[in-house]
All heavy atoms as a GROMACS GRO file, in nm:
protein
  601
    1MET      N    1   0.084  -0.117   0.000
    1MET     CA    2   0.000   0.000   0.000
    1MET      C    3   0.089   0.124   0.000
    1MET      O    4   0.205   0.118   0.039
    1MET     CB    5  -0.093  -0.001   0.119
    1MET     CG    6  -0.032   0.040   0.249
    1MET     SD    7  -0.150   0.032   0.382
    1MET     CE    8  -0.094  -0.116   0.458
    2CYS      N    9   0.031   0.234  -0.044
    2CYS     CA   10   0.104   0.361  -0.047
    2CYS      C   11   0.134   0.406   0.096
    2CYS      O   12   0.043   0.418   0.178
    2CYS     CB   13   0.024   0.466  -0.122
    2CYS     SG   14   0.102   0.629  -0.118
    3GLN      N   15   0.261   0.429   0.124
    3GLN     CA   16   0.300   0.467   0.260
    3GLN      C   17   0.260   0.610   0.294
    3GLN      O   18   0.241   0.643   0.410
    3GLN     CB   19   0.450   0.445   0.278
    3GLN     CG   20   0.490   0.299   0.270
    3GLN     CD   21   0.412   0.215   0.370
    3GLN    OE1   22   0.408   0.246   0.489
    3GLN    NE2   23   0.350   0.108   0.324
    4CYS      N   24   0.245   0.696   0.193
    4CYS     CA   25   0.198   0.833   0.218
    4CYS      C   26   0.048   0.834   0.243
    4CYS      O   27   0.000   0.905   0.332
    4CYS     CB   28   0.236   0.925   0.102
    4CYS     SG   29   0.410   0.969   0.102
    5CYS      N   30  -0.027   0.760   0.165
    5CYS     CA   31  -0.172   0.751   0.187
    5CYS      C   32  -0.200   0.695   0.327
    5CYS      O   33  -0.287   0.746   0.399
    5CYS     CB   34  -0.239   0.662   0.082
    5CYS     SG   35  -0.253   0.735  -0.082
    6PHE      N   36  -0.125   0.592   0.365
    6PHE     CA   37  -0.145   0.530   0.496
    6PHE      C   38  -0.128   0.632   0.608
    6PHE      O   39  -0.194   0.626   0.711
    6PHE     CB   40  -0.050   0.413   0.516
    6PHE     CG   41  -0.073   0.338   0.642
    6PHE    CD1   42  -0.184   0.257   0.657
    6PHE    CD2   43   0.016   0.348   0.747
    6PHE    CE1   44  -0.208   0.188   0.776
    6PHE    CE2   45  -0.005   0.280   0.865
    6PHE     CZ   46  -0.117   0.200   0.880
    7ARG      N   47  -0.041   0.731   0.586
    7ARG     CA   48  -0.016   0.835   0.685
    7ARG      C   49  -0.098   0.961   0.660
    7ARG      O   50  -0.073   1.064   0.719
    7ARG     CB   51   0.133   0.866   0.688
    7ARG     CG   52   0.211   0.751   0.751
    7ARG     CD   53   0.358   0.757   0.718
    7ARG     NE   54   0.428   0.645   0.782
    7ARG     CZ   55   0.428   0.521   0.735
    7ARG    NH1   56   0.365   0.491   0.623
    7ARG    NH2   57   0.493   0.424   0.799
    8MET      N   58  -0.194   0.950   0.568
    8MET     CA   59  -0.288   1.058   0.537
    8MET      C   60  -0.217   1.187   0.492
    8MET      O   61  -0.255   1.297   0.529
    8MET     CB   62  -0.380   1.086   0.656
    8MET     CG   63  -0.465   0.966   0.698
    8MET     SD   64  -0.575   0.907   0.568
    8MET     CE   65  -0.692   1.039   0.556
    9ALA      N   66  -0.115   1.171   0.411
    9ALA     CA   67  -0.043   1.286   0.356
    9ALA      C   68  -0.136   1.365   0.264
    9ALA      O   69  -0.240   1.315   0.220
    9ALA     CB   70   0.079   1.238   0.278
   10ALA      N   71  -0.099   1.488   0.236
   10ALA     CA   72  -0.179   1.574   0.148
   10ALA      C   73  -0.209   1.502   0.017
   10ALA      O   74  -0.123   1.436  -0.039
   10ALA     CB   75  -0.105   1.704   0.120
   11GLY      N   76  -0.333   1.511  -0.028
   11GLY     CA   77  -0.373   1.449  -0.152
   11GLY      C   78  -0.426   1.308  -0.137
   11GLY      O   79  -0.465   1.245  -0.235
   12THR      N   80  -0.429   1.256  -0.015
   12THR     CA   81  -0.476   1.120   0.008
   12THR      C   82  -0.627   1.112  -0.014
   12THR      O   83  -0.702   1.194   0.036
   12THR     CB   84  -0.443   1.076   0.152
   12THR    OG1   85  -0.301   1.073   0.166
   12THR    CG2   86  -0.501   0.939   0.183
   13VAL      N   87  -0.668   1.012  -0.094
   13VAL     CA   88  -0.809   0.988  -0.119
   13VAL      C   89  -0.863   0.885  -0.022
   13VAL      O   90  -0.972   0.897   0.029
   13VAL     CB   91  -0.831   0.944  -0.266
   13VAL    CG1   92  -0.976   0.909  -0.292
   13VAL    CG2   93  -0.784   1.053  -0.361
   14ARG      N   94  -0.782   0.780   0.001
   14ARG     CA   95  -0.821   0.679   0.101
   14ARG      C   96  -0.694   0.626   0.167
   14ARG      O   97  -0.590   0.614   0.104
   14ARG     CB   98  -0.902   0.567   0.036
   14ARG     CG   99  -0.829   0.487  -0.066
   14ARG     CD  100  -0.919   0.372  -0.115
   14ARG     NE  101  -0.846   0.290  -0.206
   14ARG     CZ  102  -0.868   0.286  -0.336
   14ARG    NH1  103  -0.962   0.358  -0.390
   14ARG    NH2  104  -0.796   0.207  -0.413
   15ARG      N  105  -0.704   0.597   0.294
   15ARG     CA  106  -0.587   0.559   0.374
   15ARG      C  107  -0.526   0.428   0.325
   15ARG      O  108  -0.404   0.418   0.315
   15ARG     CB  109  -0.626   0.548   0.521
   15ARG     CG  110  -0.508   0.523   0.608
   15ARG     CD  111  -0.539   0.542   0.753
   15ARG     NE  112  -0.416   0.536   0.828
   15ARG     CZ  113  -0.402   0.470   0.939
   15ARG    NH1  114  -0.504   0.407   0.993
   15ARG    NH2  115  -0.287   0.468   1.001
   16ILE      N  116  -0.605   0.328   0.300
   16ILE     CA  117  -0.554   0.199   0.252
   16ILE      C  118  -0.566   0.202   0.100
   16ILE      O  119  -0.673   0.186   0.045
   16ILE     CB  120  -0.633   0.080   0.311
   16ILE    CG1  121  -0.636   0.087   0.464
   16ILE    CG2  122  -0.576  -0.052   0.260
   16ILE    CD1  123  -0.501   0.081   0.532
   17ASN      N  124  -0.453   0.226   0.034
   17ASN     CA  125  -0.454   0.242  -0.111
   17ASN      C  126  -0.357   0.143  -0.175
   17ASN      O  127  -0.237   0.166  -0.178
   17ASN     CB  128  -0.414   0.385  -0.149
   17ASN     CG  129  -0.418   0.408  -0.298
   17ASN    OD1  130  -0.458   0.320  -0.374
   17ASN    ND2  131  -0.376   0.524  -0.341
   18PRO      N  132  -0.409   0.032  -0.230
   18PRO     CA  133  -0.324  -0.066  -0.295
   18PRO      C  134  -0.317  -0.050  -0.448
   18PRO      O  135  -0.268  -0.138  -0.516
   18PRO     CB  136  -0.393  -0.198  -0.259
   18PRO     CG  137  -0.538  -0.162  -0.260
   18PRO     CD  138  -0.544  -0.020  -0.207
   19GLU      N  139  -0.365   0.062  -0.500
   19GLU     CA  140  -0.373   0.079  -0.645
   19GLU      C  141  -0.263   0.169  -0.699
   19GLU      O  142  -0.223   0.266  -0.636
   19GLU     CB  143  -0.510   0.135  -0.682
   19GLU     CG  144  -0.622   0.040  -0.647
   19GLU     CD  145  -0.758   0.092  -0.688
   19GLU    OE1  146  -0.765   0.181  -0.773
   19GLU    OE2  147  -0.857   0.042  -0.633
   20GLY      N  148  -0.217   0.137  -0.820
   20GLY     CA  149  -0.120   0.220  -0.890
   20GLY      C  150   0.012   0.236  -0.815
   20GLY      O  151   0.071   0.343  -0.818
   21LEU      N  152   0.056   0.130  -0.751
   21LEU     CA  153   0.177   0.137  -0.668
   21LEU      C  154   0.304   0.121  -0.749
   21LEU      O  155   0.308   0.050  -0.850
   21LEU     CB  156   0.173   0.030  -0.560
   21LEU     CG  157   0.055   0.033  -0.464
   21LEU    CD1  158   0.062  -0.085  -0.369
   21LEU    CD2  159   0.052   0.165  -0.389
   22SER      N  160   0.409   0.186  -0.700
   22SER     CA  161   0.542   0.167  -0.756
   22SER      C  162   0.642   0.197  -0.645
   22SER      O  163   0.608   0.253  -0.541
   22SER     CB  164   0.566   0.259  -0.876
   22SER     OG  165   0.554   0.393  -0.838
   23VAL      N  166   0.766   0.158  -0.670
   23VAL     CA  167   0.872   0.184  -0.573
   23VAL      C  168   0.942   0.313  -0.612
   23VAL      O  169   0.979   0.332  -0.728
   23VAL     CB  170   0.973   0.067  -0.570
   23VAL    CG1  171   1.089   0.099  -0.477
   23VAL    CG2  172   0.904  -0.061  -0.525
   24HIS      N  173   0.957   0.400  -0.515
   24HIS     CA  174   1.024   0.528  -0.537
   24HIS      C  175   1.162   0.522  -0.474
   24HIS      O  176   1.178   0.479  -0.360
   24HIS     CB  177   0.943   0.641  -0.475
   24HIS     CG  178   1.011   0.774  -0.479
   24HIS    ND1  179   1.032   0.842  -0.596
   24HIS    CD2  180   1.063   0.851  -0.380
   24HIS    CE1  181   1.092   0.956  -0.570
   24HIS    NE2  182   1.112   0.963  -0.439
   25HIS      N  183   1.264   0.564  -0.549
   25HIS     CA  184   1.400   0.578  -0.496
   25HIS      C  185   1.411   0.718  -0.439
   25HIS      O  186   1.404   0.816  -0.514
   25HIS     CB  187   1.505   0.558  -0.606
   25HIS     CG  188   1.509   0.419  -0.660
   25HIS    ND1  189   1.428   0.376  -0.762
   25HIS    CD2  190   1.585   0.313  -0.622
   25HIS    CE1  191   1.454   0.249  -0.787
   25HIS    NE2  192   1.548   0.208  -0.703
   26ILE      N  193   1.427   0.729  -0.309
   26ILE     CA  194   1.432   0.860  -0.244
   26ILE      C  195   1.551   0.939  -0.297
   26ILE      O  196   1.539   1.054  -0.335
   26ILE     CB  197   1.435   0.844  -0.091
   26ILE    CG1  198   1.309   0.769  -0.045
   26ILE    CG2  199   1.446   0.981  -0.024
   26ILE    CD1  200   1.310   0.725   0.100
   27ILE      N  201   1.667   0.876  -0.298
   27ILE     CA  202   1.782   0.933  -0.368
   27ILE      C  203   1.780   0.869  -0.506
   27ILE      O  204   1.796   0.747  -0.518
   27ILE     CB  205   1.914   0.903  -0.296
   27ILE    CG1  206   1.914   0.970  -0.159
   27ILE    CG2  207   2.033   0.949  -0.381
   27ILE    CD1  208   2.036   0.938  -0.075
   28PRO      N  209   1.757   0.947  -0.610
   28PRO     CA  210   1.744   0.891  -0.745
   28PRO      C  211   1.869   0.814  -0.789
   28PRO      O  212   1.980   0.846  -0.747
   28PRO     CB  213   1.724   1.014  -0.835
   28PRO     CG  214   1.679   1.123  -0.742
   28PRO     CD  215   1.741   1.092  -0.609
   29LEU      N  216   1.849   0.715  -0.872
   29LEU     CA  217   1.959   0.635  -0.924
   29LEU      C  218   2.062   0.721  -0.995
   29LEU      O  219   2.181   0.691  -0.991
   29LEU     CB  220   1.906   0.526  -1.017
   29LEU     CG  221   1.815   0.422  -0.953
   29LEU    CD1  222   1.761   0.328  -1.058
   29LEU    CD2  223   1.889   0.346  -0.845
   30GLU      N  224   2.016   0.828  -1.060
   30GLU     CA  225   2.107   0.917  -1.131
   30GLU      C  226   2.207   0.984  -1.036
   30GLU      O  227   2.317   1.018  -1.074
   30GLU     CB  228   2.030   1.026  -1.207
   30GLU     CG  229   1.940   0.975  -1.315
   30GLU     CD  230   1.804   0.927  -1.261
   30GLU    OE1  231   1.755   0.977  -1.159
   30GLU    OE2  232   1.749   0.835  -1.324
   31GLU      N  233   2.166   1.002  -0.910
   31GLU     CA  234   2.253   1.064  -0.811
   31GLU      C  235   2.346   0.963  -0.745
   31GLU      O  236   2.460   0.995  -0.715
   31GLU     CB  237   2.171   1.133  -0.702
   31GLU     CG  238   2.112   1.264  -0.744
   31GLU     CD  239   2.040   1.332  -0.630
   31GLU    OE1  240   2.084   1.323  -0.513
   31GLU    OE2  241   1.937   1.395  -0.660
   32ASP      N  242   2.294   0.844  -0.718
   32ASP     CA  243   2.375   0.741  -0.651
   32ASP      C  244   2.320   0.604  -0.685
   32ASP      O  245   2.232   0.551  -0.616
   32ASP     CB  246   2.375   0.763  -0.500
   32ASP     CG  247   2.477   0.676  -0.428
   32ASP    OD1  248   2.525   0.577  -0.487
   32ASP    OD2  249   2.508   0.707  -0.311
   33TYR      N  250   2.373   0.546  -0.792
   33TYR     CA  251   2.327   0.416  -0.839
   33TYR      C  252   2.346   0.307  -0.733
   33TYR      O  253   2.268   0.213  -0.726
   33TYR     CB  254   2.399   0.378  -0.968
   33TYR     CG  255   2.340   0.257  -1.036
   33TYR    CD1  256   2.225   0.269  -1.113
   33TYR    CD2  257   2.398   0.132  -1.022
   33TYR    CE1  258   2.169   0.158  -1.175
   33TYR    CE2  259   2.343   0.021  -1.083
   33TYR     CZ  260   2.229   0.034  -1.160
   33TYR     OH  261   2.173  -0.074  -1.220
   34GLY      N  262   2.444   0.322  -0.648
   34GLY     CA  263   2.474   0.223  -0.545
   34GLY      C  264   2.363   0.209  -0.441
   34GLY      O  265   2.358   0.108  -0.370
   35LYS      N  266   2.275   0.306  -0.431
   35LYS     CA  267   2.164   0.299  -0.335
   35LYS      C  268   2.038   0.239  -0.397
   35LYS      O  269   1.933   0.238  -0.334
   35LYS     CB  270   2.134   0.437  -0.279
   35LYS     CG  271   2.246   0.494  -0.196
   35LYS     CD  272   2.203   0.620  -0.126
   35LYS     CE  273   2.314   0.683  -0.048
   35LYS     NZ  274   2.364   0.607   0.064
   36GLY      N  275   2.050   0.185  -0.517
   36GLY     CA  276   1.935   0.135  -0.590
   36GLY      C  277   1.853   0.030  -0.518
   36GLY      O  278   1.732   0.027  -0.532
   37LEU      N  279   1.917  -0.056  -0.443
   37LEU     CA  280   1.846  -0.163  -0.373
   37LEU      C  281   1.854  -0.149  -0.220
   37LEU      O  282   1.816  -0.240  -0.149
   37LEU     CB  283   1.900  -0.300  -0.416
   37LEU     CG  284   1.879  -0.334  -0.563
   37LEU    CD1  285   1.944  -0.468  -0.596
   37LEU    CD2  286   1.732  -0.336  -0.598
   38GLU      N  287   1.900  -0.036  -0.175
   38GLU     CA  288   1.911  -0.012  -0.031
   38GLU      C  289   1.773   0.014   0.028
   38GLU      O  290   1.703   0.107  -0.014
   38GLU     CB  291   2.003   0.108  -0.006
   38GLU     CG  292   2.040   0.128   0.138
   38GLU     CD  293   2.142   0.239   0.152
   38GLU    OE1  294   2.253   0.226   0.098
   38GLU    OE2  295   2.107   0.340   0.218
   39GLY      N  296   1.732  -0.067   0.124
   39GLY     CA  297   1.598  -0.059   0.181
   39GLY      C  298   1.560   0.079   0.232
   39GLY      O  299   1.447   0.123   0.218
   40ARG      N  300   1.654   0.149   0.291
   40ARG     CA  301   1.625   0.282   0.346
   40ARG      C  302   1.605   0.387   0.237
   40ARG      O  303   1.563   0.497   0.266
   40ARG     CB  304   1.738   0.326   0.438
   40ARG     CG  305   1.743   0.243   0.562
   40ARG     CD  306   1.849   0.293   0.656
   40ARG     NE  307   1.846   0.212   0.776
   40ARG     CZ  308   1.952   0.173   0.841
   40ARG    NH1  309   2.071   0.206   0.801
   40ARG    NH2  310   1.940   0.098   0.948
   41ASN      N  311   1.636   0.350   0.114
   41ASN     CA  312   1.620   0.444   0.002
   41ASN      C  313   1.495   0.414  -0.080
   41ASN      O  314   1.467   0.483  -0.177
   41ASN     CB  315   1.744   0.439  -0.088
   41ASN     CG  316   1.745   0.550  -0.189
   41ASN    OD1  317   1.719   0.665  -0.158
   41ASN    ND2  318   1.771   0.515  -0.313
   42LEU      N  319   1.419   0.312  -0.041
   42LEU     CA  320   1.303   0.270  -0.119
   42LEU      C  321   1.174   0.290  -0.039
   42LEU      O  322   1.170   0.263   0.080
   42LEU     CB  323   1.316   0.122  -0.156
   42LEU     CG  324   1.443   0.084  -0.232
   42LEU    CD1  325   1.452  -0.068  -0.245
   42LEU    CD2  326   1.447   0.151  -0.368
   43ILE      N  327   1.070   0.333  -0.110
   43ILE     CA  328   0.940   0.351  -0.045
   43ILE      C  329   0.831   0.323  -0.149
   43ILE      O  330   0.845   0.358  -0.265
   43ILE     CB  331   0.927   0.493   0.015
   43ILE    CG1  332   0.800   0.505   0.097
   43ILE    CG2  333   0.939   0.600  -0.092
   43ILE    CD1  334   0.794   0.630   0.182
   44THR      N  335   0.725   0.257  -0.105
   44THR     CA  336   0.612   0.226  -0.193
   44THR      C  337   0.515   0.343  -0.193
   44THR      O  338   0.469   0.385  -0.087
   44THR     CB  339   0.540   0.098  -0.146
   44THR    OG1  340   0.636  -0.008  -0.138
   44THR    CG2  341   0.429   0.060  -0.241
   45LEU      N  342   0.484   0.392  -0.313
   45LEU     CA  343   0.394   0.506  -0.327
   45LEU      C  344   0.293   0.481  -0.439
   45LEU      O  345   0.322   0.413  -0.536
   45LEU     CB  346   0.473   0.633  -0.361
   45LEU     CG  347   0.577   0.679  -0.260
   45LEU    CD1  348   0.655   0.797  -0.316
   45LEU    CD2  349   0.514   0.713  -0.128
   46CYS      N  350   0.177   0.543  -0.425
   46CYS     CA  351   0.078   0.543  -0.533
   46CYS      C  352   0.126   0.640  -0.641
   46CYS      O  353   0.221   0.717  -0.620
   46CYS     CB  354  -0.061   0.583  -0.481
   46CYS     SG  355  -0.071   0.755  -0.423
   47ALA      N  356   0.060   0.640  -0.754
   47ALA     CA  357   0.101   0.726  -0.865
   47ALA      C  358   0.101   0.874  -0.825
   47ALA      O  359   0.195   0.948  -0.859
   47ALA     CB  360   0.011   0.702  -0.986
   48TYR      N  361  -0.002   0.917  -0.752
   48TYR     CA  362  -0.010   1.057  -0.713
   48TYR      C  363   0.108   1.097  -0.623
   48TYR      O  364   0.176   1.197  -0.648
   48TYR     CB  365  -0.143   1.087  -0.641
   48TYR     CG  366  -0.147   1.228  -0.587
   48TYR    CD1  367  -0.174   1.335  -0.672
   48TYR    CD2  368  -0.121   1.254  -0.453
   48TYR    CE1  369  -0.175   1.465  -0.624
   48TYR    CE2  370  -0.121   1.384  -0.405
   48TYR     CZ  371  -0.148   1.489  -0.491
   48TYR     OH  372  -0.147   1.617  -0.442
   49HIS      N  373   0.129   1.021  -0.516
   49HIS     CA  374   0.237   1.056  -0.424
   49HIS      C  375   0.374   1.035  -0.485
   49HIS      O  376   0.469   1.108  -0.452
   49HIS     CB  377   0.220   0.981  -0.291
   49HIS     CG  378   0.110   1.036  -0.208
   49HIS    ND1  379  -0.002   0.964  -0.175
   49HIS    CD2  380   0.094   1.159  -0.152
   49HIS    CE1  381  -0.083   1.040  -0.102
   49HIS    NE2  382  -0.027   1.159  -0.087
   50HIS      N  383   0.387   0.941  -0.578
   50HIS     CA  384   0.514   0.923  -0.648
   50HIS      C  385   0.545   1.049  -0.729
   50HIS      O  386   0.658   1.099  -0.726
   50HIS     CB  387   0.508   0.800  -0.738
   50HIS     CG  388   0.642   0.751  -0.781
   50HIS    ND1  389   0.660   0.627  -0.836
   50HIS    CD2  390   0.765   0.809  -0.780
   50HIS    CE1  391   0.789   0.611  -0.866
   50HIS    NE2  392   0.853   0.721  -0.833
   51GLU      N  393   0.447   1.100  -0.798
   51GLU     CA  394   0.466   1.222  -0.875
   51GLU      C  395   0.504   1.339  -0.784
   51GLU      O  396   0.593   1.418  -0.815
   51GLU     CB  397   0.340   1.256  -0.954
   51GLU     CG  398   0.354   1.381  -1.039
   51GLU     CD  399   0.228   1.413  -1.118
   51GLU    OE1  400   0.144   1.323  -1.141
   51GLU    OE2  401   0.214   1.530  -1.156
   52GLN      N  402   0.436   1.350  -0.670
   52GLN     CA  403   0.466   1.456  -0.574
   52GLN      C  404   0.609   1.444  -0.521
   52GLN      O  405   0.681   1.544  -0.507
   52GLN     CB  406   0.366   1.455  -0.459
   52GLN     CG  407   0.224   1.487  -0.499
   52GLN     CD  408   0.213   1.622  -0.566
   52GLN    OE1  409   0.249   1.725  -0.508
   52GLN    NE2  410   0.166   1.623  -0.689
   53ALA      N  411   0.652   1.321  -0.494
   53ALA     CA  412   0.789   1.297  -0.446
   53ALA      C  413   0.890   1.333  -0.555
   53ALA      O  414   0.993   1.395  -0.526
   53ALA     CB  415   0.805   1.152  -0.402
   54GLU      N  416   0.862   1.296  -0.678
   54GLU     CA  417   0.953   1.328  -0.789
   54GLU      C  418   0.967   1.479  -0.807
   54GLU      O  419   1.075   1.528  -0.842
   54GLU     CB  420   0.904   1.264  -0.919
   54GLU     CG  421   0.914   1.113  -0.924
   54GLU     CD  422   1.059   1.064  -0.937
   54GLU    OE1  423   1.143   1.138  -0.991
   54GLU    OE2  424   1.086   0.951  -0.893
   55LYS      N  425   0.860   1.552  -0.786
   55LYS     CA  426   0.862   1.698  -0.801
   55LYS      C  427   0.922   1.769  -0.680
   55LYS      O  428   0.945   1.889  -0.684
   55LYS     CB  429   0.720   1.752  -0.824
   55LYS     CG  430   0.663   1.715  -0.958
   55LYS     CD  431   0.540   1.797  -0.992
   55LYS     CE  432   0.419   1.756  -0.916
   55LYS     NZ  433   0.294   1.821  -0.964
   56GLY      N  434   0.943   1.694  -0.571
   56GLY     CA  435   0.997   1.755  -0.450
   56GLY      C  436   0.891   1.814  -0.358
   56GLY      O  437   0.924   1.877  -0.258
   57ALA      N  438   0.763   1.792  -0.393
   57ALA     CA  439   0.655   1.841  -0.308
   57ALA      C  440   0.649   1.765  -0.176
   57ALA      O  441   0.596   1.815  -0.076
   57ALA     CB  442   0.521   1.833  -0.381
   58ILE      N  443   0.699   1.643  -0.176
   58ILE     CA  444   0.718   1.565  -0.053
   58ILE      C  445   0.870   1.559  -0.035
   58ILE      O  446   0.941   1.510  -0.124
   58ILE     CB  447   0.660   1.423  -0.064
   58ILE    CG1  448   0.511   1.428  -0.100
   58ILE    CG2  449   0.682   1.346   0.066
   58ILE    CD1  450   0.451   1.293  -0.130
   59SER      N  451   0.919   1.608   0.076
   59SER     CA  452   1.064   1.620   0.097
   59SER      C  453   1.130   1.483   0.114
   59SER      O  454   1.068   1.386   0.158
   59SER     CB  455   1.094   1.706   0.219
   59SER     OG  456   1.062   1.637   0.338
   60ARG      N  457   1.254   1.479   0.080
   60ARG     CA  458   1.334   1.357   0.102
   60ARG      C  459   1.338   1.323   0.250
   60ARG      O  460   1.332   1.206   0.286
   60ARG     CB  461   1.476   1.374   0.049
   60ARG     CG  462   1.484   1.373  -0.101
   60ARG     CD  463   1.628   1.378  -0.146
   60ARG     NE  464   1.636   1.383  -0.292
   60ARG     CZ  465   1.748   1.386  -0.359
   60ARG    NH1  466   1.864   1.384  -0.295
   60ARG    NH2  467   1.748   1.391  -0.490
   61GLU      N  468   1.347   1.425   0.334
   61GLU     CA  469   1.352   1.400   0.479
   61GLU      C  470   1.226   1.330   0.526
   61GLU      O  471   1.233   1.235   0.605
   61GLU     CB  472   1.371   1.532   0.554
   61GLU     CG  473   1.507   1.596   0.536
   61GLU     CD  474   1.525   1.666   0.400
   61GLU    OE1  475   1.424   1.703   0.335
   61GLU    OE2  476   1.640   1.681   0.357
   62GLU      N  477   1.111   1.374   0.475
   62GLU     CA  478   0.985   1.309   0.513
   62GLU      C  479   0.982   1.165   0.463
   62GLU      O  480   0.943   1.073   0.536
   62GLU     CB  481   0.867   1.388   0.456
   62GLU     CG  482   0.733   1.332   0.496
   62GLU     CD  483   0.616   1.415   0.446
   62GLU    OE1  484   0.637   1.522   0.387
   62GLU    OE2  485   0.502   1.372   0.470
   63LEU      N  486   1.025   1.144   0.340
   63LEU     CA  487   1.025   1.009   0.283
   63LEU      C  488   1.123   0.918   0.357
   63LEU      O  489   1.092   0.802   0.386
   63LEU     CB  490   1.059   1.015   0.134
   63LEU     CG  491   0.957   1.087   0.047
   63LEU    CD1  492   1.012   1.110  -0.092
   63LEU    CD2  493   0.826   1.009   0.041
   64PHE      N  494   1.241   0.970   0.392
   64PHE     CA  495   1.337   0.891   0.469
   64PHE      C  496   1.279   0.854   0.605
   64PHE      O  497   1.300   0.743   0.655
   64PHE     CB  498   1.470   0.965   0.488
   64PHE     CG  499   1.565   0.951   0.372
   64PHE    CD1  500   1.617   1.063   0.311
   64PHE    CD2  501   1.604   0.827   0.325
   64PHE    CE1  502   1.706   1.052   0.206
   64PHE    CE2  503   1.692   0.814   0.219
   64PHE     CZ  504   1.744   0.928   0.160
   65GLY      N  505   1.208   0.946   0.667
   65GLY     CA  506   1.145   0.918   0.796
   65GLY      C  507   1.044   0.805   0.787
   65GLY      O  508   1.040   0.716   0.872
   66ILE      N  509   0.964   0.806   0.680
   66ILE     CA  510   0.865   0.700   0.660
   66ILE      C  511   0.936   0.567   0.635
   66ILE      O  512   0.900   0.464   0.693
   66ILE     CB  513   0.771   0.734   0.544
   66ILE    CG1  514   0.684   0.854   0.580
   66ILE    CG2  515   0.685   0.614   0.505
   66ILE    CD1  516   0.606   0.912   0.463
   67ALA      N  517   1.038   0.568   0.550
   67ALA     CA  518   1.112   0.445   0.519
   67ALA      C  519   1.179   0.388   0.644
   67ALA      O  520   1.178   0.267   0.667
   67ALA     CB  521   1.216   0.472   0.410
   68GLN      N  522   1.235   0.476   0.726
   68GLN     CA  523   1.299   0.431   0.850
   68GLN      C  524   1.196   0.370   0.945
   68GLN      O  525   1.220   0.266   1.006
   68GLN     CB  526   1.370   0.547   0.918
   68GLN     CG  527   1.441   0.505   1.046
   68GLN     CD  528   1.518   0.619   1.109
   68GLN    OE1  529   1.531   0.727   1.052
   68GLN    NE2  530   1.568   0.595   1.227
   69GLU      N  531   1.082   0.435   0.957
   69GLU     CA  532   0.975   0.383   1.042
   69GLU      C  533   0.933   0.244   0.995
   69GLU      O  534   0.914   0.153   1.076
   69GLU     CB  535   0.856   0.478   1.039
   69GLU     CG  536   0.739   0.433   1.122
   69GLU     CD  537   0.621   0.528   1.105
   69GLU    OE1  538   0.641   0.650   1.104
   69GLU    OE2  539   0.509   0.476   1.092
   70GLN      N  540   0.918   0.227   0.865
   70GLN     CA  541   0.879   0.098   0.809
   70GLN      C  542   0.984  -0.009   0.840
   70GLN      O  543   0.951  -0.121   0.876
   70GLN     CB  544   0.860   0.108   0.658
   70GLN     CG  545   0.728   0.167   0.617
   70GLN     CD  546   0.612   0.085   0.670
   70GLN    OE1  547   0.542   0.129   0.759
   70GLN    NE2  548   0.593  -0.030   0.617
   71GLU      N  549   1.110   0.027   0.825
   71GLU     CA  550   1.217  -0.069   0.849
   71GLU      C  551   1.221  -0.110   0.996
   71GLU      O  552   1.244  -0.227   1.028
   71GLU     CB  553   1.351  -0.009   0.808
   71GLU     CG  554   1.464  -0.109   0.811
   71GLU     CD  555   1.591  -0.059   0.749
   71GLU    OE1  556   1.590   0.048   0.685
   71GLU    OE2  557   1.693  -0.127   0.764
   72GLU      N  558   1.197  -0.016   1.086
   72GLU     CA  559   1.197  -0.047   1.229
   72GLU      C  560   1.079  -0.136   1.266
   72GLU      O  561   1.093  -0.225   1.349
   72GLU     CB  562   1.192   0.083   1.311
   72GLU     CG  563   1.321   0.161   1.305
   72GLU     CD  564   1.311   0.299   1.365
   72GLU    OE1  565   1.201   0.338   1.413
   72GLU    OE2  566   1.413   0.370   1.364
   73ARG      N  567   0.964  -0.113   1.204
   73ARG     CA  568   0.844  -0.193   1.235
   73ARG      C  569   0.849  -0.331   1.172
   73ARG      O  570   0.793  -0.425   1.225
   73ARG     CB  571   0.719  -0.121   1.189
   73ARG     CG  572   0.682  -0.004   1.273
   73ARG     CD  573   0.552   0.054   1.230
   73ARG     NE  574   0.518   0.167   1.313
   73ARG     CZ  575   0.401   0.224   1.315
   73ARG    NH1  576   0.305   0.179   1.238
   73ARG    NH2  577   0.379   0.326   1.393
   74HIS      N  578   0.910  -0.339   1.054
   74HIS     CA  579   0.912  -0.464   0.978
   74HIS      C  580   1.051  -0.494   0.925
   74HIS      O  581   1.076  -0.485   0.804
   74HIS     CB  582   0.813  -0.457   0.861
   74HIS     CG  583   0.676  -0.416   0.902
   74HIS    ND1  584   0.589  -0.503   0.964
   74HIS    CD2  585   0.612  -0.298   0.892
   74HIS    CE1  586   0.476  -0.439   0.990
   74HIS    NE2  587   0.487  -0.315   0.948
   75PRO      N  588   1.146  -0.528   1.014
   75PRO     CA  589   1.283  -0.554   0.968
   75PRO      C  590   1.287  -0.676   0.877
   75PRO      O  591   1.209  -0.771   0.895
   75PRO     CB  592   1.360  -0.577   1.096
   75PRO     CG  593   1.260  -0.602   1.203
   75PRO     CD  594   1.130  -0.545   1.156
   76VAL      N  595   1.376  -0.671   0.782
   76VAL     CA  596   1.391  -0.781   0.685
   76VAL      C  597   1.491  -0.881   0.737
   76VAL      O  598   1.588  -0.854   0.794
   76VAL     CB  599   1.434  -0.728   0.547
   76VAL    CG1  600   1.454  -0.840   0.449
   76VAL    CG2  601   1.332  -0.630   0.497
   0.00000   0.00000   0.00000
C-alpha cells in the first residue's frame, strides 16, 4: 500500500490504497546508483504521491522518515 496515503499525507483519497503502486528511490539512481536496492532508500507510493515525491513536493527528509519507520516496524 502507499505509505503516504497510509499516513494521510496531502492528496490522500483513502488511507488503505493498494492501487497504482510503484517503488520510489528517495535518492534517485542518477545521483547514486549504489543505493538502488538499499531498503532505506526505497518507499512504496501510489502514482499521485510518487509524482509529488519526484517533483519535491514531498521532501526527502519526510520520505526517509517513513522508510525508517517501516524498516523499524518490519525488519527484513
